[in-house]
C-alpha positions in Angstrom: -23.5 180.2 39.3 -22.8 177.7 36.6 -23.7 174.0 36.6 -21.1 171.4 35.6 -21.4 167.8 34.6 -18.3 166.1 35.9 -18.0 162.6 34.4 -15.9 160.5 36.7 -14.2 157.2 36.3 -12.2 155.1 38.7 -8.8 154.3 37.2 -7.9 150.7 36.6 -5.5 150.6 39.5 -8.3 151.6 41.9 -10.7 149.1 40.4 -8.1 146.3 40.9 -7.6 147.0 44.6 -9.3 144.7 47.0 -12.6 146.1 48.2 -11.2 146.8 51.7 -8.2 148.8 50.4 -10.5 150.7 48.0 -13.0 151.5 50.7 -10.3 152.8 53.0 -8.8 155.0 50.2 -12.2 156.5 49.3 -13.1 157.1 53.0 -9.9 159.0 53.4 -10.5 161.1 50.3 -14.1 161.8 51.0 -13.4 162.9 54.5 -10.6 165.2 53.3 -12.9 166.7 50.6 -15.8 167.2 53.1 -13.5 168.9 55.6 -11.8 171.2 53.0 -14.8 173.0 51.7 -18.6 173.0 51.7 -18.8 170.6 48.7 -22.2 169.4 49.9 -23.6 172.9 49.3 -22.4 172.7 45.7 -23.2 169.1 44.9 -26.5 168.7 43.0 -26.4 165.0 42.4 -24.1 162.0 42.3 -24.8 159.4 39.7 -23.3 156.0 38.8 -23.6 153.9 35.7 -24.9 150.4 36.6 -22.1 147.8 36.4 -19.4 150.3 35.8 -16.8 152.1 37.9 -18.0 155.4 36.4 -20.7 158.0 36.5 -21.1 161.7 36.8 -21.8 164.4 39.4 -23.6 167.7 38.9 -21.8 170.5 40.7 -22.8 174.2 40.9 -19.8 176.5 41.1 -19.2 180.2 40.7 -16.1 179.7 38.5 -13.6 177.0 37.4 -11.4 177.7 40.4 -14.2 176.9 42.8 -15.0 173.8 40.8 -11.4 172.7 40.8 -11.3 173.2 44.6 -14.4 171.0 45.0 -13.0 168.2 42.8 -9.4 168.5 43.9 -9.3 165.9 46.7 -11.2 163.3 44.6 -8.7 163.6 41.7 -6.3 161.5 43.7 -8.5 158.4 43.1 -10.8 159.5 40.2 -10.5 160.9 36.8 -12.9 163.7 35.7 -14.0 165.0 32.3 -15.9 168.3 33.1 -18.5 170.1 30.9 -20.5 173.2 31.7 -24.2 172.7 31.1 -27.2 174.9 30.7 -30.9 174.1 31.0 -32.9 175.1 28.0 -36.7 175.3 27.5 -37.9 172.4 25.3 -40.2 174.5 23.1 -37.6 177.2 22.6 -35.0 174.5 21.6 -37.5 173.0 19.1 -38.0 176.5 17.6 -34.2 177.1 17.5 -33.6 173.9 15.5 -36.5 174.8 13.1 -39.2 172.3 14.2 
């Protein structure tokens, strides 16, 4: 399994919708995503930047196809920039950079 940081942003047209229309669109997409696959089993955290229509989610997936399947329904309303991430030991990292 790999861990992915998936930076998300609501496009301007979504941000400009009235709050009721936006809520209805997101409810439809979230229901579709939750029914399609066990995304909840893969989701490790959902984060939002204060005051912005953006943030990131941490997703654990076996491969990029599985990750794409998890994010697919959300792509109708959100844009993603995805990066694989790895956890490193702090002391080991300090040694690796010569400190």
